[in-house]
All heavy atoms as TSV, in Angstrom:
chain	resi	resn	atom	element	x	y	z
A	1	MET	N	N	77.970	110.123	106.251
A	1	MET	CA	C	79.207	110.053	105.420
A	1	MET	C	C	79.488	111.476	104.992
A	1	MET	O	O	78.606	112.229	104.628
A	1	MET	CB	C	78.977	109.060	104.201
A	1	MET	CG	C	80.256	109.030	103.386
A	1	MET	SD	S	79.992	107.732	102.102
A	1	MET	CE	C	81.510	107.613	101.455
A	2	SER	N	N	80.806	111.851	104.999
A	2	SER	CA	C	81.300	113.107	104.697
A	2	SER	C	C	81.319	113.324	103.222
A	2	SER	O	O	81.746	112.417	102.495
A	2	SER	CB	C	82.607	113.327	105.251
A	2	SER	OG	O	83.167	114.532	104.881
A	3	ASP	N	N	80.998	114.548	102.763
A	3	ASP	CA	C	81.091	114.840	101.339
A	3	ASP	C	C	82.511	115.206	100.957
A	3	ASP	O	O	82.816	115.374	99.840
A	3	ASP	CB	C	80.159	115.963	100.971
A	3	ASP	CG	C	78.740	115.590	101.012
A	3	ASP	OD1	O	78.432	114.342	100.922
A	3	ASP	OD2	O	77.857	116.492	101.158
A	4	GLN	N	N	83.333	115.324	101.951
A	4	GLN	CA	C	84.796	115.842	101.654
A	4	GLN	C	C	85.651	114.653	101.402
A	4	GLN	O	O	85.508	113.465	102.011
A	4	GLN	CB	C	85.312	116.537	102.986
A	4	GLN	CG	C	86.538	117.205	102.621
A	4	GLN	CD	C	86.885	118.071	103.933
A	4	GLN	OE1	O	86.771	117.567	105.060
A	4	GLN	NE2	N	87.261	119.312	103.671
A	5	LEU	N	N	86.477	114.829	100.332
A	5	LEU	CA	C	87.429	113.734	99.876
A	5	LEU	C	C	88.528	113.708	100.951
A	5	LEU	O	O	88.931	114.661	101.553
A	5	LEU	CB	C	88.041	114.065	98.473
A	5	LEU	CG	C	87.043	114.073	97.392
A	5	LEU	CD1	C	87.736	114.519	96.103
A	5	LEU	CD2	C	86.462	112.743	97.220
A	6	SER	N	N	89.031	112.449	101.233
A	6	SER	CA	C	90.203	112.216	101.984
A	6	SER	C	C	91.488	112.739	101.326
A	6	SER	O	O	91.510	112.889	100.103
A	6	SER	CB	C	90.357	110.770	102.320
A	6	SER	OG	O	90.679	110.004	101.273
A	7	LEU	N	N	92.539	112.866	102.158
A	7	LEU	CA	C	93.839	113.374	101.549
A	7	LEU	C	C	94.315	112.341	100.544
A	7	LEU	O	O	94.836	112.669	99.517
A	7	LEU	CB	C	94.779	113.502	102.733
A	7	LEU	CG	C	96.120	114.037	102.243
A	7	LEU	CD1	C	96.073	115.343	101.693
A	7	LEU	CD2	C	97.112	114.129	103.438
A	8	SER	N	N	94.136	111.028	100.879
A	8	SER	CA	C	94.674	110.029	99.938
A	8	SER	C	C	93.946	110.013	98.655
A	8	SER	O	O	94.394	109.814	97.630
A	8	SER	CB	C	94.583	108.583	100.580
A	8	SER	OG	O	93.267	108.210	100.904
A	9	GLN	N	N	92.647	110.299	98.699
A	9	GLN	CA	C	91.728	110.380	97.418
A	9	GLN	C	C	92.290	111.580	96.626
A	9	GLN	O	O	92.285	111.558	95.432
A	9	GLN	CB	C	90.317	110.576	97.763
A	9	GLN	CG	C	89.676	109.239	98.319
A	9	GLN	CD	C	88.299	109.518	98.755
A	9	GLN	OE1	O	87.965	110.466	99.538
A	9	GLN	NE2	N	87.295	108.639	98.436
A	10	ILE	N	N	92.508	112.692	97.204
A	10	ILE	CA	C	92.988	113.940	96.504
A	10	ILE	C	C	94.338	113.657	95.883
A	10	ILE	O	O	94.616	113.982	94.840
A	10	ILE	CB	C	93.021	115.151	97.413
A	10	ILE	CG1	C	91.636	115.482	97.878
A	10	ILE	CG2	C	93.725	116.286	96.747
A	10	ILE	CD1	C	91.579	116.597	99.024
A	11	LYS	N	N	95.257	112.936	96.742
A	11	LYS	CA	C	96.602	112.652	96.203
A	11	LYS	C	C	96.504	111.710	94.990
A	11	LYS	O	O	97.181	111.945	93.974
A	11	LYS	CB	C	97.360	111.968	97.319
A	11	LYS	CG	C	98.821	111.693	97.014
A	11	LYS	CD	C	99.532	111.146	98.058
A	11	LYS	CE	C	100.937	110.817	97.736
A	11	LYS	NZ	N	101.697	110.187	98.848
A	12	LYS	N	N	95.512	110.808	94.981
A	12	LYS	CA	C	95.446	109.825	93.875
A	12	LYS	C	C	94.921	110.666	92.629
A	12	LYS	O	O	95.495	110.507	91.534
A	12	LYS	CB	C	94.404	108.728	94.178
A	12	LYS	CG	C	94.185	107.701	93.122
A	12	LYS	CD	C	93.206	106.612	93.580
A	12	LYS	CE	C	93.047	105.670	92.437
A	12	LYS	NZ	N	92.139	104.587	92.865
A	13	ALA	N	N	93.921	111.571	92.805
A	13	ALA	CA	C	93.444	112.345	91.745
A	13	ALA	C	C	94.587	113.264	91.187
A	13	ALA	O	O	94.656	113.490	89.927
A	13	ALA	CB	C	92.223	113.176	92.089
A	14	TYR	N	N	95.361	113.805	92.060
A	14	TYR	CA	C	96.421	114.745	91.770
A	14	TYR	C	C	97.418	114.000	90.807
A	14	TYR	O	O	97.914	114.493	89.806
A	14	TYR	CB	C	97.052	115.149	93.032
A	14	TYR	CG	C	98.390	115.911	92.993
A	14	TYR	CD1	C	98.498	117.063	92.118
A	14	TYR	CD2	C	99.415	115.583	93.794
A	14	TYR	CE1	C	99.711	117.784	92.181
A	14	TYR	CE2	C	100.607	116.255	93.838
A	14	TYR	CZ	C	100.758	117.388	92.991
A	14	TYR	OH	O	101.913	118.109	93.031
A	15	HIS	N	N	97.778	112.664	91.254
A	15	HIS	CA	C	98.723	111.932	90.373
A	15	HIS	C	C	98.121	111.633	88.999
A	15	HIS	O	O	98.735	111.593	88.026
A	15	HIS	CB	C	99.098	110.662	91.165
A	15	HIS	CG	C	99.970	110.946	92.363
A	15	HIS	ND1	N	100.254	110.040	93.290
A	15	HIS	CD2	C	100.792	112.053	92.672
A	15	HIS	CE1	C	101.163	110.523	94.166
A	15	HIS	NE2	N	101.330	111.798	93.844
A	16	GLN	N	N	96.843	111.324	89.096
A	16	GLN	CA	C	96.111	111.063	87.759
A	16	GLN	C	C	96.065	112.209	86.848
A	16	GLN	O	O	96.270	112.052	85.692
A	16	GLN	CB	C	94.788	110.457	88.017
A	16	GLN	CG	C	94.748	109.109	88.643
A	16	GLN	CD	C	93.424	108.616	89.047
A	16	GLN	OE1	O	92.502	109.448	89.324
A	16	GLN	NE2	N	93.200	107.273	89.157
A	17	ALA	N	N	95.866	113.357	87.436
A	17	ALA	CA	C	95.805	114.636	86.657
A	17	ALA	C	C	97.186	114.935	86.016
A	17	ALA	O	O	97.236	115.378	84.906
A	17	ALA	CB	C	95.354	115.726	87.522
A	18	ALA	N	N	98.261	114.637	86.892
A	18	ALA	CA	C	99.600	114.833	86.270
A	18	ALA	C	C	99.844	113.928	84.997
A	18	ALA	O	O	100.362	114.413	84.092
A	18	ALA	CB	C	100.610	114.496	87.368
A	19	LYS	N	N	99.392	112.723	85.126
A	19	LYS	CA	C	99.552	111.796	83.947
A	19	LYS	C	C	98.748	112.316	82.753
A	19	LYS	O	O	99.200	112.185	81.674
A	19	LYS	CB	C	99.085	110.352	84.387
A	19	LYS	CG	C	100.001	109.750	85.414
A	19	LYS	CD	C	99.383	108.447	85.729
A	19	LYS	CE	C	100.130	107.666	86.941
A	19	LYS	NZ	N	99.634	106.523	87.368
A	20	ILE	N	N	97.557	112.789	82.982
A	20	ILE	CA	C	96.652	113.317	81.934
A	20	ILE	C	C	97.395	114.656	81.211
A	20	ILE	O	O	97.408	114.598	80.024
A	20	ILE	CB	C	95.319	113.710	82.463
A	20	ILE	CG1	C	94.561	112.428	82.821
A	20	ILE	CG2	C	94.435	114.526	81.359
A	20	ILE	CD1	C	93.296	112.680	83.621
A	21	VAL	N	N	97.882	115.401	82.070
A	21	VAL	CA	C	98.668	116.560	81.515
A	21	VAL	C	C	99.764	116.154	80.721
A	21	VAL	O	O	100.053	116.620	79.576
A	21	VAL	CB	C	99.051	117.620	82.670
A	21	VAL	CG1	C	99.980	118.715	82.061
A	21	VAL	CG2	C	97.813	118.214	83.281
A	22	ALA	N	N	100.550	115.148	81.207
A	22	ALA	CA	C	101.762	114.718	80.470
A	22	ALA	C	C	101.397	114.141	79.182
A	22	ALA	O	O	102.084	114.173	78.222
A	22	ALA	CB	C	102.519	113.779	81.399
A	23	ARG	N	N	100.225	113.395	79.177
A	23	ARG	CA	C	99.805	112.729	77.998
A	23	ARG	C	C	99.198	113.580	76.869
A	23	ARG	O	O	99.369	113.407	75.727
A	23	ARG	CB	C	99.002	111.548	78.239
A	23	ARG	CG	C	98.632	110.695	77.157
A	23	ARG	CD	C	98.009	109.346	77.570
A	23	ARG	NE	N	97.817	108.517	76.434
A	23	ARG	CZ	C	97.359	107.287	76.494
A	23	ARG	NH1	N	97.027	106.678	77.629
A	23	ARG	NH2	N	97.250	106.544	75.387
A	24	TYR	N	N	98.261	114.418	77.458
A	24	TYR	CA	C	97.335	115.154	76.618
A	24	TYR	C	C	97.522	116.641	76.452
A	24	TYR	O	O	96.949	117.309	75.698
A	24	TYR	CB	C	95.870	114.892	76.945
A	24	TYR	CG	C	95.484	113.428	76.884
A	24	TYR	CD1	C	95.285	112.732	77.986
A	24	TYR	CD2	C	95.244	112.841	75.627
A	24	TYR	CE1	C	94.889	111.308	77.965
A	24	TYR	CE2	C	94.856	111.524	75.524
A	24	TYR	CZ	C	94.697	110.897	76.749
A	24	TYR	OH	O	94.380	109.458	76.742
A	25	GLY	N	N	98.459	117.139	77.297
A	25	GLY	CA	C	98.815	118.614	77.152
A	25	GLY	C	C	98.293	119.496	78.149
A	25	GLY	O	O	97.507	119.089	79.107
A	26	ASP	N	N	98.687	120.779	77.957
A	26	ASP	CA	C	98.421	121.729	78.940
A	26	ASP	C	C	96.984	122.257	79.057
A	26	ASP	O	O	96.635	123.004	79.936
A	26	ASP	CB	C	99.433	122.953	78.897
A	26	ASP	CG	C	99.237	123.653	77.543
A	26	ASP	OD1	O	98.384	123.336	76.719
A	26	ASP	OD2	O	99.913	124.744	77.389
A	27	LYS	N	N	96.170	121.850	78.131
A	27	LYS	CA	C	94.717	122.267	78.284
A	27	LYS	C	C	94.095	121.694	79.643
A	27	LYS	O	O	93.166	122.184	80.020
A	27	LYS	CB	C	93.955	121.866	77.069
A	27	LYS	CG	C	93.696	120.360	76.860
A	27	LYS	CD	C	92.894	120.115	75.507
A	27	LYS	CE	C	92.783	118.711	75.212
A	27	LYS	NZ	N	92.021	118.556	73.996
A	28	TYR	N	N	94.714	120.599	80.075
A	28	TYR	CA	C	94.183	120.001	81.360
A	28	TYR	C	C	95.055	120.497	82.625
A	28	TYR	O	O	94.743	120.111	83.772
A	28	TYR	CB	C	94.291	118.470	81.325
A	28	TYR	CG	C	93.399	117.946	80.255
A	28	TYR	CD1	C	93.919	117.577	79.024
A	28	TYR	CD2	C	92.107	117.752	80.484
A	28	TYR	CE1	C	93.192	117.020	77.988
A	28	TYR	CE2	C	91.244	117.266	79.484
A	28	TYR	CZ	C	91.760	116.946	78.277
A	28	TYR	OH	O	90.964	116.421	77.301
A	29	LEU	N	N	95.907	121.395	82.391
A	29	LEU	CA	C	96.740	122.009	83.506
A	29	LEU	C	C	95.833	122.687	84.649
A	29	LEU	O	O	96.179	122.552	85.765
A	29	LEU	CB	C	97.634	122.998	82.955
A	29	LEU	CG	C	98.965	123.280	83.829
A	29	LEU	CD1	C	99.623	122.051	84.151
A	29	LEU	CD2	C	99.919	124.219	83.006
A	30	PRO	N	N	94.690	123.295	84.270
A	30	PRO	CA	C	93.933	123.939	85.383
A	30	PRO	C	C	93.392	122.910	86.340
A	30	PRO	O	O	93.338	123.162	87.618
A	30	PRO	CB	C	92.784	124.675	84.730
A	30	PRO	CG	C	93.366	125.008	83.320
A	30	PRO	CD	C	94.269	123.828	82.988
A	31	ILE	N	N	93.107	121.658	85.869
A	31	ILE	CA	C	92.631	120.568	86.804
A	31	ILE	C	C	93.750	120.254	87.682
A	31	ILE	O	O	93.651	120.035	88.887
A	31	ILE	CB	C	92.131	119.464	85.995
A	31	ILE	CG1	C	90.933	119.872	85.171
A	31	ILE	CG2	C	91.791	118.226	86.917
A	31	ILE	CD1	C	90.451	118.873	84.117
A	32	PHE	N	N	94.995	119.981	87.087
A	32	PHE	CA	C	96.148	119.607	87.864
A	32	PHE	C	C	96.438	120.631	88.916
A	32	PHE	O	O	96.688	120.351	90.087
A	32	PHE	CB	C	97.290	119.323	87.020
A	32	PHE	CG	C	98.598	119.187	87.660
A	32	PHE	CD1	C	98.983	117.977	88.226
A	32	PHE	CD2	C	99.550	120.199	87.885
A	32	PHE	CE1	C	100.024	117.668	88.941
A	32	PHE	CE2	C	100.688	120.063	88.568
A	32	PHE	CZ	C	100.945	118.748	89.065
A	33	GLU	N	N	96.440	121.860	88.528
A	33	GLU	CA	C	96.762	123.006	89.480
A	33	GLU	C	C	95.806	123.046	90.614
A	33	GLU	O	O	96.146	123.302	91.805
A	33	GLU	CB	C	96.749	124.347	88.725
A	33	GLU	CG	C	97.921	124.506	87.852
A	33	GLU	CD	C	97.798	125.724	86.859
A	33	GLU	OE1	O	96.718	126.218	86.567
A	33	GLU	OE2	O	98.846	126.275	86.501
A	34	ARG	N	N	94.499	122.859	90.311
A	34	ARG	CA	C	93.440	122.879	91.337
A	34	ARG	C	C	93.644	121.723	92.345
A	34	ARG	O	O	93.671	121.881	93.606
A	34	ARG	CB	C	92.079	122.767	90.814
A	34	ARG	CG	C	90.941	122.733	91.808
A	34	ARG	CD	C	90.904	123.958	92.556
A	34	ARG	NE	N	89.874	123.915	93.473
A	34	ARG	CZ	C	89.996	123.833	94.842
A	34	ARG	NH1	N	91.252	123.907	95.333
A	34	ARG	NH2	N	88.978	123.820	95.650
A	35	LEU	N	N	93.992	120.523	91.845
A	35	LEU	CA	C	94.196	119.370	92.690
A	35	LEU	C	C	95.517	119.573	93.546
A	35	LEU	O	O	95.519	119.224	94.648
A	35	LEU	CB	C	94.254	118.075	91.877
A	35	LEU	CG	C	92.971	117.659	91.442
A	35	LEU	CD1	C	93.045	116.557	90.418
A	35	LEU	CD2	C	92.061	117.048	92.518
A	36	GLU	N	N	96.552	120.090	92.896
A	36	GLU	CA	C	97.728	120.321	93.600
A	36	GLU	C	C	97.582	121.315	94.800
A	36	GLU	O	O	98.045	121.109	95.875
A	36	GLU	CB	C	98.818	120.951	92.553
A	36	GLU	CG	C	100.126	121.178	93.201
A	36	GLU	CD	C	101.151	121.728	92.266
A	36	GLU	OE1	O	100.845	122.636	91.471
A	36	GLU	OE2	O	102.310	121.121	92.208
A	37	LYS	N	N	96.865	122.428	94.515
A	37	LYS	CA	C	96.548	123.340	95.596
A	37	LYS	C	C	95.714	122.692	96.717
A	37	LYS	O	O	96.094	122.874	97.874
A	37	LYS	CB	C	95.703	124.550	94.957
A	37	LYS	CG	C	95.362	125.561	96.009
A	37	LYS	CD	C	94.559	126.758	95.268
A	37	LYS	CE	C	94.175	127.667	96.447
A	37	LYS	NZ	N	93.061	128.498	96.064
A	38	GLU	N	N	94.701	121.967	96.250
A	38	GLU	CA	C	93.880	121.345	97.288
A	38	GLU	C	C	94.639	120.303	98.209
A	38	GLU	O	O	94.553	120.247	99.387
A	38	GLU	CB	C	92.702	120.551	96.628
A	38	GLU	CG	C	91.786	119.907	97.672
A	38	GLU	CD	C	90.939	120.838	98.549
A	38	GLU	OE1	O	90.730	122.065	98.144
A	38	GLU	OE2	O	90.594	120.374	99.653
A	39	TYR	N	N	95.514	119.564	97.422
A	39	TYR	CA	C	96.298	118.523	98.182
A	39	TYR	C	C	97.268	119.196	99.164
A	39	TYR	O	O	97.296	118.829	100.428
A	39	TYR	CB	C	97.157	117.777	97.251
A	39	TYR	CG	C	98.118	116.782	97.810
A	39	TYR	CD1	C	97.679	115.596	98.503
A	39	TYR	CD2	C	99.513	117.054	97.866
A	39	TYR	CE1	C	98.489	114.771	99.145
A	39	TYR	CE2	C	100.427	116.202	98.460
A	39	TYR	CZ	C	99.918	115.093	99.130
A	39	TYR	OH	O	100.769	114.208	99.751
A	40	HIS	N	N	97.947	120.269	98.824
A	40	HIS	CA	C	98.835	120.874	99.689
A	40	HIS	C	C	98.159	121.584	100.917
A	40	HIS	O	O	98.626	121.634	101.989
A	40	HIS	CB	C	99.808	121.846	98.995
A	40	HIS	CG	C	100.797	121.174	98.090
A	40	HIS	ND1	N	101.811	120.285	98.640
A	40	HIS	CD2	C	100.957	121.059	96.752
A	40	HIS	CE1	C	102.565	119.833	97.619
A	40	HIS	NE2	N	102.018	120.203	96.574
A	41	GLU	N	N	97.059	122.317	100.528
A	41	GLU	CA	C	96.230	122.969	101.614
A	41	GLU	C	C	95.725	121.917	102.634
A	41	GLU	O	O	95.881	122.186	103.858
A	41	GLU	CB	C	95.124	123.691	100.998
A	41	GLU	CG	C	95.458	124.939	100.237
A	41	GLU	CD	C	94.352	125.743	99.625
A	41	GLU	OE1	O	93.144	125.168	99.669
A	41	GLU	OE2	O	94.588	126.693	98.990
A	42	ARG	N	N	95.223	120.895	102.104
A	42	ARG	CA	C	94.684	119.823	103.094
A	42	ARG	C	C	95.796	119.210	103.911
A	42	ARG	O	O	95.696	118.942	105.131
A	42	ARG	CB	C	94.062	118.777	102.308
A	42	ARG	CG	C	93.250	117.779	103.081
A	42	ARG	CD	C	91.897	118.204	103.728
A	42	ARG	NE	N	91.150	118.673	102.585
A	42	ARG	CZ	C	90.236	117.811	101.962
A	42	ARG	NH1	N	90.159	116.547	102.363
A	42	ARG	NH2	N	89.456	118.267	101.000
A	43	LYS	N	N	96.946	118.902	103.289
A	43	LYS	CA	C	98.199	118.350	103.975
A	43	LYS	C	C	98.650	119.268	105.080
A	43	LYS	O	O	98.920	118.862	106.206
A	43	LYS	CB	C	99.228	117.981	102.989
A	43	LYS	CG	C	100.340	117.271	103.580
A	43	LYS	CD	C	101.337	116.872	102.478
A	43	LYS	CE	C	102.603	116.275	103.112
A	43	LYS	NZ	N	103.662	115.995	101.982
A	44	ASP	N	N	98.748	120.631	104.693
A	44	ASP	CA	C	99.134	121.656	105.662
A	44	ASP	C	C	98.213	121.688	106.805
A	44	ASP	O	O	98.665	121.773	108.034
A	44	ASP	CB	C	99.384	122.916	104.956
A	44	ASP	CG	C	100.449	122.996	104.030
A	44	ASP	OD1	O	101.365	122.127	104.095
A	44	ASP	OD2	O	100.522	123.960	103.215
A	45	LYS	N	N	96.967	121.636	106.555
A	45	LYS	CA	C	95.916	121.773	107.633
A	45	LYS	C	C	95.975	120.609	108.552
A	45	LYS	O	O	95.958	120.778	109.847
A	45	LYS	CB	C	94.481	121.791	107.002
A	45	LYS	CG	C	93.360	121.982	107.939
A	45	LYS	CD	C	92.001	122.069	107.222
A	45	LYS	CE	C	90.913	122.187	108.281
A	45	LYS	NZ	N	89.596	122.315	107.690
A	46	ILE	N	N	96.170	119.334	108.069
A	46	ILE	CA	C	96.336	118.304	108.887
A	46	ILE	C	C	97.560	118.391	109.747
A	46	ILE	O	O	97.559	117.998	111.037
A	46	ILE	CB	C	96.325	116.932	108.073
A	46	ILE	CG1	C	95.018	116.700	107.453
A	46	ILE	CG2	C	96.761	115.733	108.874
A	46	ILE	CD1	C	94.963	115.610	106.365
A	47	GLU	N	N	98.670	118.840	109.193
A	47	GLU	CA	C	99.970	118.902	109.906
A	47	GLU	C	C	99.793	120.004	111.036
A	47	GLU	O	O	100.275	119.834	112.111
A	47	GLU	CB	C	101.096	119.249	109.045
A	47	GLU	CG	C	101.406	118.079	108.082
A	47	GLU	CD	C	102.375	118.379	106.964
A	47	GLU	OE1	O	102.908	119.528	106.964
A	47	GLU	OE2	O	102.735	117.426	106.214
A	48	THR	N	N	99.191	121.132	110.786
A	48	THR	CA	C	98.871	122.200	111.699
A	48	THR	C	C	98.112	121.679	112.812
A	48	THR	O	O	98.303	121.971	114.023
A	48	THR	CB	C	98.342	123.401	110.996
A	48	THR	OG1	O	99.164	123.821	109.975
A	48	THR	CG2	C	98.116	124.506	112.035
A	49	LEU	N	N	96.958	120.937	112.442
A	49	LEU	CA	C	96.094	120.424	113.522
A	49	LEU	C	C	96.919	119.439	114.416
A	49	LEU	O	O	96.742	119.509	115.649
A	49	LEU	CB	C	94.940	119.634	112.849
A	49	LEU	CG	C	93.966	118.968	113.861
A	49	LEU	CD1	C	93.371	120.023	114.772
A	49	LEU	CD2	C	92.912	118.317	113.013
A	50	LYS	N	N	97.746	118.553	113.928
A	50	LYS	CA	C	98.586	117.723	114.698
A	50	LYS	C	C	99.414	118.470	115.688
A	50	LYS	O	O	99.665	118.135	116.881
A	50	LYS	CB	C	99.337	116.805	113.798
A	50	LYS	CG	C	98.552	115.755	113.177
A	50	LYS	CD	C	99.383	114.798	112.240
A	50	LYS	CE	C	98.621	113.764	111.488
A	50	LYS	NZ	N	99.554	113.017	110.594
A	51	ARG	N	N	100.109	119.564	115.143
A	51	ARG	CA	C	100.898	120.345	116.076
A	51	ARG	C	C	100.214	120.984	117.152
A	51	ARG	O	O	100.697	121.109	118.251
A	51	ARG	CB	C	101.680	121.441	115.147
A	51	ARG	CG	C	102.785	120.908	114.331
A	51	ARG	CD	C	103.636	122.077	113.799
A	51	ARG	NE	N	103.012	123.181	113.176
A	51	ARG	CZ	C	102.585	123.205	111.896
A	51	ARG	NH1	N	102.801	122.244	111.071
A	51	ARG	NH2	N	101.948	124.320	111.380
A	52	ALA	N	N	99.009	121.541	116.782
A	52	ALA	CA	C	98.224	122.189	117.775
A	52	ALA	C	C	97.779	121.234	118.947
A	52	ALA	O	O	97.894	121.466	120.077
A	52	ALA	CB	C	96.877	122.796	117.188
A	53	ILE	N	N	97.432	120.068	118.587
A	53	ILE	CA	C	97.003	119.022	119.502
A	53	ILE	C	C	98.261	118.680	120.391
A	53	ILE	O	O	98.126	118.424	121.632
A	53	ILE	CB	C	96.364	117.761	118.830
A	53	ILE	CG1	C	95.081	118.147	118.233
A	53	ILE	CG2	C	96.379	116.578	119.803
A	53	ILE	CD1	C	94.447	117.071	117.306
A	54	LYS	N	N	99.411	118.455	119.765
A	54	LYS	CA	C	100.604	118.084	120.564
A	54	LYS	C	C	100.981	119.184	121.514
A	54	LYS	O	O	101.312	118.813	122.598
A	54	LYS	CB	C	101.785	117.916	119.495
A	54	LYS	CG	C	103.001	117.262	120.037
A	54	LYS	CD	C	104.046	117.066	118.923
A	54	LYS	CE	C	104.904	115.895	119.237
A	54	LYS	NZ	N	105.847	115.615	118.170
A	55	ILE	N	N	100.893	120.455	121.157
A	55	ILE	CA	C	101.187	121.602	122.091
A	55	ILE	C	C	100.140	121.582	123.132
A	55	ILE	O	O	100.558	121.774	124.365
A	55	ILE	CB	C	101.174	122.870	121.278
A	55	ILE	CG1	C	102.383	122.994	120.342
A	55	ILE	CG2	C	101.123	124.093	122.254
A	55	ILE	CD1	C	102.292	124.113	119.392
A	56	ALA	N	N	98.844	121.405	122.898
A	56	ALA	CA	C	97.844	121.327	123.954
A	56	ALA	C	C	98.078	120.170	124.826
A	56	ALA	O	O	97.941	120.381	126.128
A	56	ALA	CB	C	96.448	121.216	123.225
A	57	GLU	N	N	98.446	119.070	124.419
A	57	GLU	CA	C	98.684	117.909	125.250
A	57	GLU	C	C	99.928	118.205	126.202
A	57	GLU	O	O	99.908	117.874	127.321
A	57	GLU	CB	C	98.938	116.643	124.440
A	57	GLU	CG	C	97.765	116.146	123.813
A	57	GLU	CD	C	98.149	114.999	122.744
A	57	GLU	OE1	O	99.235	114.846	122.402
A	57	GLU	OE2	O	97.085	114.296	122.428
A	58	LYS	N	N	100.869	118.774	125.588
A	58	LYS	CA	C	102.197	119.028	126.279
A	58	LYS	C	C	101.999	120.137	127.374
A	58	LYS	O	O	102.517	119.980	128.567
A	58	LYS	CB	C	103.227	119.521	125.334
A	58	LYS	CG	C	104.601	119.770	126.008
A	58	LYS	CD	C	105.573	120.155	124.938
A	58	LYS	CE	C	106.948	120.346	125.603
A	58	LYS	NZ	N	107.972	120.675	124.645
A	59	HIS	N	N	101.214	121.113	127.178
A	59	HIS	CA	C	101.137	122.342	128.043
A	59	HIS	C	C	99.890	122.340	128.921
A	59	HIS	O	O	99.855	123.102	129.855
A	59	HIS	CB	C	101.227	123.535	127.206
A	59	HIS	CG	C	102.562	123.746	126.663
A	59	HIS	ND1	N	103.670	124.094	127.332
A	59	HIS	CD2	C	102.981	123.587	125.382
A	59	HIS	CE1	C	104.754	124.079	126.480
A	59	HIS	NE2	N	104.360	123.824	125.280
A	60	THR	N	N	98.861	121.449	128.682
A	60	THR	CA	C	97.645	121.520	129.428
A	60	THR	C	C	97.268	120.131	130.045
A	60	THR	O	O	96.253	120.059	130.716
A	60	THR	CB	C	96.607	122.118	128.690
A	60	THR	OG1	O	96.274	121.311	127.580
A	60	THR	CG2	C	96.925	123.562	128.251
A	61	GLY	N	N	97.932	119.152	129.597
A	61	GLY	CA	C	97.503	117.773	130.066
A	61	GLY	C	C	96.305	117.340	129.238
A	61	GLY	O	O	95.690	116.335	129.647
A	62	PHE	N	N	96.000	118.134	128.208
A	62	PHE	CA	C	94.685	117.717	127.318
A	62	PHE	C	C	95.008	116.448	126.626
A	62	PHE	O	O	96.065	116.260	126.044
A	62	PHE	CB	C	94.537	118.975	126.335
A	62	PHE	CG	C	93.383	118.679	125.410
A	62	PHE	CD1	C	92.127	118.764	125.693
A	62	PHE	CD2	C	93.730	118.239	124.093
A	62	PHE	CE1	C	91.119	118.576	124.806
A	62	PHE	CE2	C	92.797	118.025	123.199
A	62	PHE	CZ	C	91.410	118.188	123.504
A	63	GLU	N	N	93.950	115.644	126.485
A	63	GLU	CA	C	93.872	114.504	125.718
A	63	GLU	C	C	92.695	114.458	124.822
A	63	GLU	O	O	91.640	114.557	125.444
A	63	GLU	CB	C	93.953	113.154	126.526
A	63	GLU	CG	C	95.212	113.032	127.297
A	63	GLU	CD	C	95.296	111.749	128.094
A	63	GLU	OE1	O	94.732	110.715	127.675
A	63	GLU	OE2	O	96.138	111.698	129.080
A	64	PRO	N	N	92.818	114.375	123.542
A	64	PRO	CA	C	91.705	114.389	122.612
A	64	PRO	C	C	90.734	113.222	122.849
A	64	PRO	O	O	91.243	112.116	123.267
A	64	PRO	CB	C	92.295	114.379	121.228
A	64	PRO	CG	C	93.729	114.000	121.382
A	64	PRO	CD	C	94.078	114.241	122.764
């Protein structure tokens, strides 16, 4: 089993952190910011990987 959280798990935590900041104030903002950064980085990485595979399939006949 991977120790890495899935994108959906990060998204859920990100949304929960937003609620905590809204309710309890900006002292929890660093947690929200970290989750926001992680969510966008992971999402971008997945999208980039998909683009790379699509290009490879189109130009080389490669199939994963």
